[in-house]
C-alpha positions in Angstrom: -112.9 60.4 -165.2 -112.9 64.2 -165.0 -110.2 66.2 -166.8 -107.2 67.4 -165.1 -108.1 71.1 -165.5 -111.6 70.5 -164.1 -110.4 69.0 -160.7 -106.7 69.6 -160.5 -106.1 72.7 -162.6 -103.2 75.0 -162.2 -104.3 76.5 -158.9 -105.0 73.1 -157.5 -101.6 71.9 -158.5 -99.9 74.9 -157.0 -101.8 74.2 -153.8 -100.5 70.6 -153.9 -96.9 71.8 -154.3 -97.3 74.0 -151.3 -98.8 71.0 -149.5 -95.7 69.0 -150.3 -93.6 71.6 -148.4 -96.2 72.0 -145.7 -96.2 68.2 -144.9 -92.5 67.8 -145.3 -91.7 70.6 -142.8 -94.0 69.2 -140.2 -92.8 65.7 -140.7 -89.2 66.8 -140.4 -89.9 68.5 -137.0 -91.7 65.5 -135.7 -89.1 63.0 -136.8 -86.2 65.1 -135.5 -87.9 65.3 -132.1 -88.4 61.5 -132.1 -84.7 60.9 -133.0 -83.7 63.4 -130.3 -85.6 61.3 -127.7 -83.8 58.1 -128.8 -80.3 59.7 -129.0 -80.5 61.9 -125.9 -80.6 65.2 -127.8 -77.1 66.7 -127.7 -75.8 68.8 -130.6 -74.0 66.0 -132.2 -77.1 63.7 -132.4 -79.2 66.5 -133.9 -76.5 67.2 -136.5 -76.3 63.5 -137.4 -80.1 63.2 -137.7 -80.4 66.4 -139.9 -77.5 65.3 -142.0 -79.1 61.9 -142.6 -82.4 63.7 -143.6 -80.7 66.0 -146.1 -78.5 63.2 -147.5 -81.4 60.9 -148.3 -83.5 63.7 -149.7 -80.6 64.7 -152.0 -80.1 61.1 -153.1 -83.8 60.8 -153.9 -83.9 64.0 -155.9 -80.7 63.5 -157.8 -80.8 59.7 -158.4 -84.4 58.5 -158.3 -85.5 61.8 -160.0 -83.8 60.6 -163.2 -86.3 57.8 -163.7 -88.6 58.7 -166.6 -92.2 57.9 -165.7 -95.5 59.7 -166.3 -95.1 62.7 -163.9 -98.8 63.0 -162.9 -99.2 59.4 -161.9 -95.7 59.3 -160.4 -96.4 62.3 -158.2 -99.7 60.9 -157.0 -98.0 57.5 -156.3 -95.2 59.2 -154.4 -97.7 61.2 -152.3 -99.5 57.9 -151.5 -96.3 56.1 -150.6 -95.2 59.0 -148.3 -98.6 58.8 -146.6 -98.0 55.2 -145.8 -94.4 55.4 -144.9 -94.4 58.4 -142.4 -96.2 56.6 -139.5 -94.1 53.5 -140.1 -90.9 55.7 -139.9 -92.0 57.0 -136.5 -92.6 53.5 -135.3 -89.2 52.4 -136.6 -87.5 55.3 -134.8 -89.2 54.4 -131.5 -88.4 50.7 -131.9 -84.8 51.4 -132.5 -84.3 52.6 -128.9 -84.6 49.1 -127.6 -81.8 47.8 -129.8 -79.6 50.9 -129.2 -80.0 51.0 -125.4 -79.8 47.6 -124.0 -79.5 49.1 -120.5 -82.0 52.0 -119.8 -80.2 55.3 -119.9 -77.2 53.9 -121.9 -75.4 56.6 -124.0 -75.7 55.9 -127.7 -72.3 55.8 -129.5 -71.8 57.9 -132.7 -71.6 55.0 -135.2 -74.9 53.3 -134.0 -76.5 56.8 -134.0 -75.5 57.4 -137.6 -76.5 54.0 -138.8 -79.9 54.2 -137.0 -80.7 57.6 -138.4 -79.6 56.6 -141.9 -81.7 53.4 -141.8 -84.8 54.9 -140.2 -85.0 58.0 -142.5 -84.0 56.3 -145.8 -87.3 55.5 -147.4 -89.3 58.5 -146.4 -86.6 61.0 -147.3 -85.7 59.4 -150.6 -89.3 59.4 -151.6 -89.5 63.1 -150.6 -86.5 64.0 -152.7 -87.9 62.0 -155.7 -91.2 63.9 -155.2 -89.6 67.2 -156.0 -88.2 66.0 -159.3 -91.5 64.4 -160.3 -93.4 67.6 -159.3 -91.1 69.7 -161.4 -91.7 67.6 -164.5 -95.5 67.7 -163.8 -95.4 71.5 -163.7 -93.3 71.7 -166.8 -96.0 69.7 -168.6 -98.9 71.7 -167.3 -97.3 75.0 -168.2 -95.5 73.8 -171.3 -92.4 75.4 -169.8 -88.7 74.3 -169.6 -88.0 72.1 -166.6 -85.6 74.7 -165.2 -88.4 77.2 -164.9 -90.8 74.5 -163.5 -88.3 73.5 -160.8 -88.0 77.2 -159.7 -91.8 77.4 -159.4 -92.0 74.2 -157.4 -89.2 75.5 -155.2 -91.3 78.7 -154.6 -94.5 76.9 -153.7 -92.6 74.4 -151.4 -91.0 77.2 -149.6 -94.3 78.9 -148.9 -95.8 75.6 -147.6 -92.7 74.9 -145.5 -92.9 78.2 -143.8 -96.6 77.7 -143.0 -96.0 74.2 -141.8 -93.2 75.1 -139.5 -95.3 77.9 -137.9 -98.3 75.7 -137.4 -96.3 72.8 -135.9 -94.4 75.1 -133.5 -97.3 77.2 -132.4 -100.2 74.7 -132.3 -99.7 71.0 -133.4 -97.0 70.0 -131.0 -98.8 71.5 -128.1 -101.9 69.4 -128.6 -101.2 66.2 -130.6 -98.9 63.2 -130.4 -96.4 62.3 -133.1 -98.6 59.6 -134.7 -101.7 61.8 -134.5 -99.8 64.5 -136.4 -98.5 61.8 -138.8 -102.1 60.6 -139.4 -103.2 64.1 -140.3 -100.3 64.6 -142.7 -100.9 61.2 -144.3 -104.6 62.1 -144.9 -103.5 65.4 -146.6 -101.1 63.5 -148.8 -103.7 61.0 -149.8 -106.1 63.8 -150.6 -103.5 65.5 -152.8 -102.8 62.2 -154.6 -106.5 61.8 -155.3 -106.7 65.3 -156.6 -103.9 64.7 -159.0 -105.5 61.7 -160.6 -108.8 63.5 -160.5 -110.9 60.6 -159.0 -113.6 61.4 -156.5 -113.7 57.9 -155.2 -110.0 58.1 -154.4 -110.6 61.3 -152.5 -113.5 59.8 -150.6 -111.2 56.9 -149.7 -108.5 59.3 -148.6 -110.9 61.1 -146.3 -112.2 57.8 -144.8 -108.6 56.5 -144.3 -107.6 59.8 -142.7 -110.6 59.6 -140.3 -109.8 56.0 -139.4 -106.2 56.8 -138.8 -107.1 59.7 -136.6 -109.3 57.4 -134.5 -106.7 54.8 -133.8 -103.6 57.0 -133.8 -103.8 58.0 -130.1 -103.8 54.4 -129.0 -100.9 53.4 -131.3 -99.1 56.5 -130.2 -99.4 55.6 -126.5 -98.5 52.0 -127.2 -95.4 52.8 -129.2 -94.3 55.6 -126.7 -94.3 52.9 -124.0 -91.9 50.9 -126.1 -89.3 53.6 -125.6 -89.1 52.6 -121.9 -89.5 48.8 -121.8 -88.2 48.4 -118.3 -90.6 51.0 -116.9 -94.3 51.7 -116.6 -95.1 54.8 -118.6 -97.4 56.9 -116.4 -97.9 59.8 -118.9 -96.3 61.0 -122.0 -96.8 64.0 -124.2 -95.3 66.9 -126.1 -94.7 70.5 -125.4 -93.2 73.1 -127.8 -89.9 72.5 -126.2 -89.7 68.7 -126.3 -91.1 65.3 -125.6 -92.0 64.7 -121.9 -92.7 61.4 -120.2 -93.2 60.3 -116.6 -91.9 56.8 -116.1 -92.1 54.6 -113.0 -90.2 51.6 -111.6 -90.6 50.0 -108.2 -89.8 52.6 -105.6 -89.0 55.5 -108.0 -90.6 57.8 -110.5 -88.8 59.9 -113.1 -89.5 62.8 -115.4 -87.9 62.5 -118.8 -87.4 65.3 -121.3 -86.2 64.5 -124.8 -84.9 61.1 -123.6 -83.0 62.4 -120.6 -84.0 62.0 -117.0 -84.3 65.6 -115.6 -85.9 64.7 -112.2 -86.4 61.6 -110.1 -88.3 61.0 -106.9 -87.3 60.1 -104.3 -83.8 61.4 -104.8 -82.9 63.4 -101.6 -79.2 63.2 -102.3 -79.4 65.1 -105.6 -82.0 67.5 -104.2 -79.8 68.4 -101.2 -76.6 68.5 -103.2 -78.1 71.0 -105.7 -78.8 73.8 -103.2 -77.3 73.4 -99.7 -73.6 73.8 -100.6 -74.4 77.0 -102.5 -76.7 78.4 -99.7 -74.1 77.5 -97.0 -71.5 79.7 -98.7 -73.6 82.7 -97.7 -73.8 83.7 -94.0 -77.6 84.6 -94.1 -79.2 84.3 -97.6 -82.5 86.2 -97.9 -83.1 86.1 -101.6 -82.3 83.3 -104.0 -82.7 82.7 -107.8 -82.7 79.2 -109.2 -82.6 78.7 -113.0 -83.9 75.3 -114.0 -83.8 71.9 -112.1 -86.3 72.8 -109.4 -88.7 69.9 -110.1 -86.1 67.4 -108.6 -87.0 68.4 -105.1 -84.4 71.1 -104.6 -86.9 73.9 -104.0 -88.3 72.6 -100.7 -84.7 71.9 -99.6 -83.8 75.5 -100.3 -86.8 76.8 -98.4 -85.6 75.0 -95.3 -83.0 77.7 -94.8 -84.7 79.9 -92.1 -83.2 83.2 -93.4 -84.6 82.8 -96.9 -87.4 85.4 -97.5 -87.9 85.0 -101.3 -87.1 82.2 -103.8 -87.5 82.9 -107.5 -87.5 79.8 -109.7 -87.3 80.1 -113.5 -88.4 77.2 -115.7 -88.6 77.5 -119.5 -91.3 74.9 -120.1 -94.6 75.2 -118.1 -95.4 71.6 -118.9 -92.5 70.4 -116.8 -93.8 72.2 -113.7 -97.4 70.9 -114.4 -96.2 67.3 -114.6 -94.0 67.8 -111.4 -97.0 69.1 -109.5 -99.1 66.2 -110.7 -96.7 63.3 -110.1 -94.0 64.6 -107.7 -95.9 65.8 -104.6 -94.0 68.5 -102.7 -91.6 69.2 -105.6 -93.2 72.6 -106.1 -94.3 73.6 -102.6 -97.2 76.0 -101.9 -95.0 78.4 -100.1 -95.6 82.2 -100.3 -91.8 82.7 -100.5 -91.7 80.7 -103.8 -92.3 82.6 -107.1 -92.3 80.5 -110.3 -91.6 82.2 -113.6 -92.1 80.6 -117.0 -89.5 82.1 -119.2 -85.9 81.9 -120.3 -83.6 82.1 -117.3 -81.1 84.4 -118.9 -83.9 86.7 -120.2 -85.4 86.8 -116.7 -82.1 87.7 -115.1 -81.5 90.5 -117.6 -85.0 92.0 -117.0 -85.2 91.4 -113.2 -85.2 94.6 -111.2 -84.1 93.0 -107.9 -80.8 91.6 -106.8 -80.1 88.3 -105.1 -77.9 86.9 -102.3 -77.5 83.5 -104.1 -77.9 82.6 -107.8 -77.9 78.9 -108.7 -77.8 77.6 -112.2 -79.2 74.1 -111.9 -79.0 73.0 -115.6 -77.2 70.2 -117.4 -73.8 70.4 -118.8 -73.6 72.7 -121.9 -74.6 69.9 -124.3 -76.2 72.3 -126.8 -75.8 75.9 -127.8 -79.0 76.7 -126.0 -77.7 75.5 -122.6 -74.2 76.8 -123.3 -75.5 80.4 -123.0 -75.6 79.9 -119.2 -71.8 79.2 -119.0 -70.4 82.1 -121.1 -68.5 85.1 -119.9 -71.4 87.3 -121.0 -73.9 85.5 -118.8 -71.5 85.4 -115.8 -71.2 89.2 -116.1 -75.0 89.5 -116.0 -75.1 87.2 -113.0 -72.4 89.3 -111.2 -74.4 92.5 -111.8 -77.5 91.0 -110.1 -75.8 89.9 -106.9 -76.1 91.8 -103.7 -73.0 92.8 -101.8 -71.5 89.5 -100.5 -73.6 87.5 -102.9 -72.7 84.1 -104.3 -73.1 82.6 -107.8 -73.0 78.8 -108.1 -73.5 75.9 -110.6 -72.3 72.3 -110.9 -71.0 70.2 -113.8 -70.0 66.6 -114.5 -67.1 65.6 -112.3 -65.4 62.5 -111.0 -64.5 61.3 -107.5 -61.0 60.2 -108.3 -59.6 60.4 -111.8 -60.0 63.6 -113.9 -59.6 62.5 -117.5 -57.8 64.8 -120.0 -61.1 65.4 -121.8 -62.9 66.2 -118.5 -60.0 68.5 -117.4 -60.1 70.4 -120.7 -63.9 71.0 -120.3 -63.7 72.1 -116.7 -60.6 74.2 -117.3 -62.5 76.2 -120.0 -65.4 76.9 -117.6 -63.0 77.7 -114.7 -61.1 80.3 -116.8 -64.3 81.8 -118.1 -65.7 82.1 -114.6 -62.4 83.7 -113.4 -62.7 86.4 -116.0 -65.6 87.9 -114.1 -65.3 86.8 -110.5 -62.2 87.6 -108.5 -62.9 84.7 -106.0 -63.7 81.2 -107.3 -63.7 78.0 -105.4 -64.6 74.4 -106.3 -66.0 71.3 -104.5 -64.9 68.0 -106.0 -67.1 64.9 -106.4 -69.3 63.2 -109.0 -70.6 66.7 -109.6 -68.1 69.5 -109.4 -69.6 72.6 -107.6 -68.3 76.0 -108.7 -68.7 78.9 -106.2 -68.0 82.5 -107.3 -68.1 85.8 -105.5 -67.7 89.4 -106.9 -66.0 90.5 -103.7 -62.8 88.8 -102.5 -63.0 87.2 -99.0 -66.7 86.3 -99.4 -66.5 82.5 -99.7 -65.8 80.2 -96.8 -62.3 79.0 -96.5 -62.8 75.4 -95.2 -65.3 72.7 -94.3 -65.6 73.9 -90.6 -67.5 77.1 -91.7 -69.9 75.0 -93.8 -70.6 72.7 -90.8 -71.0 75.6 -88.4 -73.6 77.2 -90.6 -75.4 73.9 -91.1 -75.8 73.5 -87.4 -76.7 77.1 -86.7 -79.6 76.9 -89.2 -80.9 73.7 -87.6 -80.9 71.8 -91.0 -81.7 68.1 -90.5 -80.3 66.8 -93.8 -79.6 63.2 -94.8 -76.6 63.6 -97.1 -75.1 67.1 -96.7 -74.1 66.2 -93.1 -71.4 67.1 -90.6 -69.5 63.9 -91.4 -69.8 64.2 -95.2 -68.9 67.9 -95.7 -65.3 67.5 -94.4 -64.8 64.6 -96.8 -66.2 66.5 -99.8 -64.2 69.6 -99.0 -61.0 67.8 -97.9 -58.1 70.2 -98.7 -56.1 67.5 -100.6 -59.1 66.7 -102.8 -59.6 70.3 -103.6 -56.0 70.9 -104.4 -55.9 67.9 -106.7 -59.0 69.2 -108.6 -57.7 72.7 -108.8 -54.4 71.5 -110.2 -56.2 69.4 -112.8 -58.4 72.3 -114.0 -56.1 75.2 -113.5 -56.3 77.4 -116.7 -53.3 77.1 -119.1 -52.0 79.7 -121.6 -54.0 78.2 -124.4 -57.2 77.7 -122.6 -60.0 79.5 -124.4 -62.8 81.5 -122.9 -66.4 80.4 -123.5 -68.3 83.3 -125.1 -71.8 83.8 -126.6 -70.4 84.1 -130.1 -67.5 81.6 -129.6 -69.3 78.8 -127.7 -66.2 76.6 -127.3 -67.5 74.9 -124.1 -70.2 72.9 -125.8 -67.5 71.6 -128.2 -65.4 70.5 -125.2 -68.6 68.8 -123.9 -68.9 67.0 -127.3 -65.3 65.8 -126.9 -66.1 64.6 -123.4 -69.2 62.8 -124.7 -67.2 61.1 -127.5 -64.5 60.0 -125.1 -66.9 57.6 -123.5 -66.5 55.3 -126.5 -63.4 53.3 -127.6 -60.8 54.8 -129.9 -59.9 58.4 -130.7 -62.9 60.4 -132.1 -63.1 63.0 -134.8 -64.0 65.5 -132.0 -60.7 64.9 -130.3 -58.7 65.1 -133.5 -60.2 68.5 -134.4 -60.1 70.0 -130.9 -56.8 71.7 -131.5 -57.3 72.6 -135.2 -56.2 76.2 -135.7 -58.2 78.5 -137.9 -55.3 79.2 -140.2 -55.0 75.5 -140.9 -58.7 75.1 -141.6 -58.8 78.3 -143.7 -55.7 77.2 -145.7 -57.3 73.8 -146.4 -60.5 75.5 -147.5 -58.6 77.9 -149.8 -56.7 75.1 -151.4 -59.9 73.2 -152.0 -61.5 76.3 -153.6 -58.5 76.7 -156.0 -58.8 73.0 -157.0 -62.5 73.4 -157.6 -62.0 76.5 -159.7 -59.4 74.8 -161.9 -61.4 71.6 -162.3 -64.8 73.2 -163.1 -64.1 76.4 -165.1 -65.7 76.6 -168.5 -68.3 74.0 -167.6 -71.5 75.9 -167.0 -73.5 72.9 -165.6 -70.7 72.2 -163.1 -70.5 75.9 -162.1 -74.3 75.9 -161.4 -74.0 72.7 -159.4 -71.1 74.1 -157.3 -73.0 77.3 -156.7 -76.1 75.4 -155.6 -74.1 73.2 -153.1 -72.3 76.3 -151.7 -75.6 78.1 -151.3 -77.1 75.2 -149.4 -74.1 75.3 -147.1 -74.3 79.1 -146.7 -78.1 79.4 -146.2 -78.2 76.8 -143.4 -75.1 78.5 -141.9 -76.7 82.0 -142.0 -79.8 80.6 -140.4 -77.7 78.9 -137.6 -75.8 82.1 -136.9 -79.0 84.1 -136.7 -80.7 81.7 -134.4 -77.7 81.3 -132.1 -77.1 85.1 -131.9 -80.8 85.7 -131.2 -80.7 83.1 -128.3 -77.6 84.7 -126.9 -78.9 88.3 -127.1 -82.5 87.9 -126.2 -83.2 84.5 -124.7 -85.2 81.5 -125.9 -88.5 83.2 -126.9 -90.1 80.4 -128.9 -92.6 82.4 -130.9 -89.9 84.8 -132.1 -87.7 81.9 -133.1 -90.6 80.5 -135.1 -90.9 83.9 -136.6 -87.3 83.9 -137.7 -87.6 80.4 -139.3 -90.8 81.6 -141.0 -88.9 84.7 -142.2 -86.2 82.5 -143.8 -88.9 80.5 -145.7 -90.7 83.7 -146.7 -87.5 85.1 -148.0 -86.9 82.0 -150.0 -90.3 82.2 -151.6 -89.9 85.9 -152.3 -86.5 85.4 -153.9 -87.7 82.5 -156.0 -90.7 84.6 -157.2 -88.4 87.4 -158.2 -86.0 85.2 -160.1 -88.8 83.5 -162.0 -90.0 86.9 -163.3 -86.6 87.6 -164.8 -84.5 86.0 -167.5 -81.3 86.0 -165.4 -78.5 83.6 -166.3 -74.8 83.3 -165.6 -74.3 87.1 -164.9 -77.0 87.0 -162.2 -75.5 83.8 -160.8 -72.2 85.6 -160.4 -73.8 88.6 -158.6 -75.7 86.2 -156.3 -72.5 84.3 -155.4 -70.6 87.5 -154.7 -73.5 88.5 -152.4 -73.0 85.1 -150.7 -69.4 85.9 -150.2 -70.3 89.1 -148.4 -73.4 87.9 -146.6 -71.8 86.1 -143.6 -69.4 89.0 -143.0 -72.2 91.6 -143.1 -74.3 89.4 -140.8 -71.5 89.1 -138.3 -70.9 92.9 -138.3 -74.6 93.5 -137.7 -74.8 90.9 -134.9 -71.7 92.3 -133.2 -72.9 95.9 -133.4 -76.7 95.8 -133.2 -77.8 92.6 -131.6 -79.9 94.5 -129.1 -82.4 95.3 -131.8 -84.9 92.4 -132.1 -86.1 93.5 -135.5 -82.6 92.8 -136.9 -83.0 89.0 -136.7 -86.2 88.5 -138.7 -85.0 91.0 -141.2 -81.6 89.3 -141.6 -83.5 85.9 -141.9 -85.7 87.3 -144.6 -82.7 88.6 -146.6 -80.8 85.3 -146.1 -83.8 83.4 -147.4 -84.2 85.8 -150.3 -80.6 85.1 -151.3 -81.0 81.4 -151.3 -84.5 81.5 -152.9 -83.3 83.8 -155.8 -80.3 81.7 -156.5 -82.0 78.3 -157.1 -84.1 79.3 -160.2 -81.1 81.2 -161.7 -78.7 78.2 -161.1 -81.4 75.9 -162.5 -81.6 77.8 -165.8 -77.8 77.6 -166.2 -77.7 74.0 -165.2 -80.5 72.8 -167.5 -79.6 75.0 -170.5 -76.0 74.0 -170.7 -76.8 70.3 -171.0 -79.8 67.9 -170.9 -79.9 67.9 -167.1 -82.7 67.2 -164.6 -83.4 70.1 -162.1 -83.9 67.4 -159.4 -80.2 66.7 -159.7 -79.4 70.4 -158.9 -81.8 70.2 -156.0 -79.8 67.3 -154.8 -76.6 69.3 -154.9 -78.3 72.1 -152.9 -79.4 69.6 -150.2 -76.0 67.9 -150.2 -74.4 71.3 -149.4 -77.0 71.9 -146.7 -76.2 68.4 -145.3 -72.5 69.2 -145.0 -73.3 72.6 -143.4 -75.7 71.1 -140.9 -73.0 68.9 -139.4 -69.9 71.0 -139.9 -71.4 74.3 -138.7 -73.4 73.2 -135.7 -71.0 70.5 -134.4 -67.6 71.8 -135.3 -67.1 75.2 -136.9 -69.3 77.5 -134.7 -68.2 76.1 -131.3 -64.6 75.5 -132.4 -63.9 78.7 -134.4 -66.6 81.1 -133.1 -68.9 83.4 -135.1 -66.3 85.6 -136.8 -64.0 82.9 -138.1 -67.0 80.8 -139.2 -68.3 83.8 -141.1 -64.8 84.1 -142.8 -64.8 80.4 -143.7 -68.4 80.7 -145.1 -67.2 83.6 -147.3 -64.2 81.5 -148.5 -66.5 78.6 -149.4 -68.5 80.9 -151.7 -65.3 82.4 -153.3 -64.8 79.4 -155.7 -68.4 79.4 -157.2 -68.3 83.2 -157.4 -65.0 83.1 -159.3 -66.4 80.3 -161.5 -69.5 82.3 -162.3 -67.4 85.3 -163.2 -65.2 83.2 -165.5 -68.4 81.8 -167.1 -69.6 85.3 -167.8 -66.3 86.2 -169.6 -66.4 82.9 -171.6 -69.9 83.7 -172.7 -69.0 87.2 -173.7 -66.2 86.0 -175.9 
């Protein structure tokens, strides 16, 4: 057998550590997308999945990492195990949908969602966490260095690999390959890395052969397992785009287009197609220009083009793959009409940059289930829409409603949107039903007063519709039904306004989602939580932590690592949400922001490894972490129009987190005989808490400013602890 330095010398081992981050980042993206398909993809489901990922990785690093085994052989064995487990994990996630959704389209409850993500991700993530600890011990042996220094080096190389993996997945892999095809490639890389560590050419040859065989059969297995996601349907075609998983499924008499587990279009469905456009277009006496954002593949575009006065119809769709599938499998959904102009971009970005104005603007998107969609229901977007309306123009959208009973949760959700809309438009009207239509005009007296005017315009335009008919419109717009709805959703003194930097509507949507299941949910209990109460609780916890951990250097370092994990994921979330709100969903630039975070982490870790910093540096870093959220909010509030601000802020946020880990690792390992993998576990545990608390509760419930204040407060305790540690050491 060749020596370690001949085949797997220091440079090779560094490359292997970068490969660990590279494969882990791509695997995380793939598995999160798979779980999103199973769970339906709202913000709560993504938070649960990410929290499960971080929790198991933390457990693997902190608990399994304590096992004393030969590091080189253990690292190689873990790489091999991960190579085998990753494809099986994808298959387990896909299989779970049959157990979770006994009826196709059934909404998954929070508890089954949590249990499924915990079970499916357990083995892979625990092995990944253990791999960090084993790699740290391996590097310590190769360099004859303390494990604290080795852990910082591994952290650096993993960050470099993760940044490269995230970019490659977002810009290339997900566009071309299926999940199992990507997994086969990652497994082959892990097997090659394992063979390189044990320095056996036969093992490397086996890894190459196994990778080639897996790549050959992966497409067939991928197609077979994807079909298991829809057991009651025939899967016509499935694939990925950079924005999500797409599938065309078929049942007798109907064909549906599914995106991330949710049906976004069905054919034939003339009722939905007519409902989406005709009411809005009938509110205008003679619409000539119309803008539709999203939802055009459902058949609503040809319905809109039936209005004889319409001269130009601009349709904005974020994902070109959606339109390609619609043209292929939904004949007539995207008609070849010279009046129709299709644009592949973010709807909000298009509206901001459009030079022309419109008679009618229709937002045909789902309810604000995520922060991305919520951007189309904020007061800032409503102002943009109002500025792009011609004189007498109409703005319209529809949300989940109910024919008879408006529940308290639904009323709170609709009330928030109603108040937000009323902040911009002086005239707002609603149409009740399973979907509630909102109509708004910038000039009072623009909207029709009753059903008779709708019916008259329908007849004058010669529209031969099936569902939006003369006999149906008076029922839909019956005065008593409208009064009942308006009373239920009339804004109250405490009703909040939905804003870009205070996206409360998607929190109300989460409350509405959770109300579908029995018993009061955590969403409902926290819906009325005031900031003062949350801040007081956080301050009390900070004081208790300070009193319990002072004069204990290892505990101070652990507390600092956990708070930095919480803070770093919070800063990244604020940067991403603010960029989306200010500049639209430009995927390449968002990938650049994520890569900037990873580059900053690598740069910070590299700088910390070149210094002998200890407790004083930890105190400085934690004080910077106290200021960072507040400085970031000030920059976002004052200079969000500058695109360069976001990657620069991401780079600095990553630098802060990357610099802190090696410093905290020195303090943690020098003060006691501790394993650096345990500290990595604390870092991931803090990130786990931040992933759920910030994305699901704090940002939508409290807004950007109060969330930034709370993040600063979270870092106050470790900053005070580090300062007290400096004084103790000085004495």
